[in-house]
Each structure stands twice: as C-alpha cells, then as structure tokens.
N, C-alpha and C positions, 0 to 999 in steps of 0.2 A: 526460511520461507514457509515451511510446513507449520512451524509454531505460530507464525503470524496468521496464517490462514485459519488455523484451528482456533486462535483467539478471536478472530473476526467472526467465524462461524458461531463460536460460543457467545460472543457479544450479540450476534443476531438473535440468539436464543434468549436474549435478555431484555430488549426494549427498543422502542422506535417512535413512530409518528402519532400525532393526536387523532384519535378516532379510527385508526386503521386496525384491522384485526392482527392478532399475533402471527397468523399464517402469512398474511399479506406482507407484513413488515419483514419477517424472516426471509421470505422469498426475495424481496427487494434487496435486502442487505447481502444475502448470500450470492445473488446474481451480480451485484456490484463488486463484491469481493472476488468472485471467480473471474470477472472481466479484468479487474486490476491484476490479479495473480497471473493470468495469461499474458498480459502486456509486459509485466516485469520479467517473467520467465523467457518470453520471446526476445526482449531487448538484451537480456543476459546472454542468451544463446547466440544472437547476432554478434555481440561484442566478442565473445569467446571464439567465434569462428573466423574472426579476422586474422590475417597473417601477421605474425610477430615481426616480419621483416619489412613492414611498411615504414615510411618515414615518420619522424616525430610529429610534424604538422598533420599528417593523415591520422596518426594514432590519436592525437589531441581532438581532431574533428570527430572521429568515431566515438571517443569518450564523452565529448560534449553532447553528441546526439543520444548516447545511452542515458546520461543523467537527465537530459531533457525529456526523454520518453518516460523515465521513472517519475519525474515531477509531474508531467502532464497526466499520466495514468492515475497518479495519486489525487490530483485535483479533480479529475473526472469522477473518481470514486467518491470523493467528498461531496460533490454535487449530487451524485446518485443517492448517497446515504441521506443527504438532506431532503431530497425528494421523497425518500421512503416514509417520511413523516415520523410520527410518534405513536407507538402502539398503545392501545387503550388497555394497558395492564399496569399493575403497580410498579412504580419506578421507571416506567417507559420513557418519560421525558428526560430523566437524568441519564439513562443509558444512551439514548439517541444523541443527546447533546455531547456526551463524552466521546462517542464514536465519531461524530462529525468533526468535533474539535480536534481530535487526535489526527485525523486525516488532513484537515486543513493546516494544522501546525506542521505536519510532515511535508505537505506541499510547499509551504513557505521555506522550510529548511532546505528542501531539495532544490528549490528555485535559486536559493543563495549558493548552493553547491554547484549548480550549473553555471552561475556567474563566475565562481571561482575556477571552474574547469575551463571556461573561456580564457582565463588569465594564466593558464599553465604555460610556462616558458618552453620554447622548443629549441633553445640555443645549445643546450647540452643534455645528455641523457640523465645525468645525476640531478640537475635542476628539475627536469621534467618529472622524474620519479618521485622526488621529494614533494613537489606540488600535487602530483596525481595521488600520492598516498594520503595526503591531507584530505583531498576531495573524497577519496574512497572511504576514509574514516568518517567523514561527515555524512555520507550516504548511508553507511552501515549504522551509524548512531540514529539517524532518522528512522530507519526501518526497525531497529531494535526498540526504540521508544514506542513505535506503533504496536509491536508485538507484546509490550508490557501491559497493554490495556486488558483488564480482567473483567469478566462478565459479572453482572449482578445475578442474584439467584431468583429467577422467575420461572416457575414450573410451566406456565403457559407458553412462554417463548422457547424454553428448552424442548418442550414437547413438539412445538411447531417445527423447530429445527431438526429434531429427530425424524420427522416425517417428510422433510423436504429433500428431494434428491440432490439439489445443488449443494445444500448445506452438508448433507452426508458425504458427498464427494470431496468437499473442502476439508471436512473433519478427518477424512481418511487419507488426505494428502493427494487426492486425485485431481 
C-alpha cells in the first residue's frame, strides 16, 4: 500500500492536464490518491474486523462488499485523475494518460474480481476458500500492477509534489 501511494505521489510529481500548473495538477493527483488510499485502508480494516465465526454466505457478502469498495474507489480515483487534466510541463500528457489508464484498467480488473466474488460457492469451506483465494490473487495483482507505474522525470512536478502537504503525507506513508 505504501509503495503504491509513493508511486502515485511520485507520478503526481511527473505530469498531468493540459494547461494546468504543475502545483495544481500535483495537488489534484495527490488528493485523489489520498482519498483512494483512505477508502482502501478503511475497507480492509472493516473486512479484517469481521468475525471469523460468521457463516460462509455472510463472509461472502462481506468479501463482495470489500472488493466492490476497492473497485469503486479505484474508479472514483480514475475520474478524479482524469479531471486533474494535463500539466503544462514536458511529458505531462504522457504521464497523465498513463496514470489515468492504469487506474481505469485496475478498476476494470477489480470489477471482474467483484463479479467473481459474487460467484464464490458457499456449499463447503474448501470450495469457498479456493474461489476466494483466486479473487484475492486477482485483487492483489490489480493493485500490484498499479504500484508498478513509475514516474517520469520532471523537475517541475517533483518540486511541486515536494511542496504539497498531501503529496508529502502520501510519500511518507501517512
């Protein structure tokens, strides 16, 4: 999670929307990333707090809700990132496009994972665990792919990120 947020913050330091300043773009990207991170952390905490003694149908319902929250938060972040525009810096269009595309692709993968979670059988614990493990792997792979996005080297955006409190908080894991 920290690696992903650090990558997003670093990407924010790299590029964004047509005509927006580096500072404005970075602020928008880091705000979107912070909102996304908070939703993911909150959903994970809710899922972990649930009793392990609940029935398989209830566990499935809770898991479907978790994956749905992750997918929805990722889609919301993709829209916020798109709305951030493209910074008027060298390479800004490419970085913004890559960042939005990565979140949009992850949203699509996570939506498929939510559909798969809805199909988890509750007839036996072993069948449930096997299907749930596949969904968990799909979710993890989507998030890992997001964290593999690397920033372009743009001093204006890096400087703007270094001066933005939300970006600094993300970069420090806060």
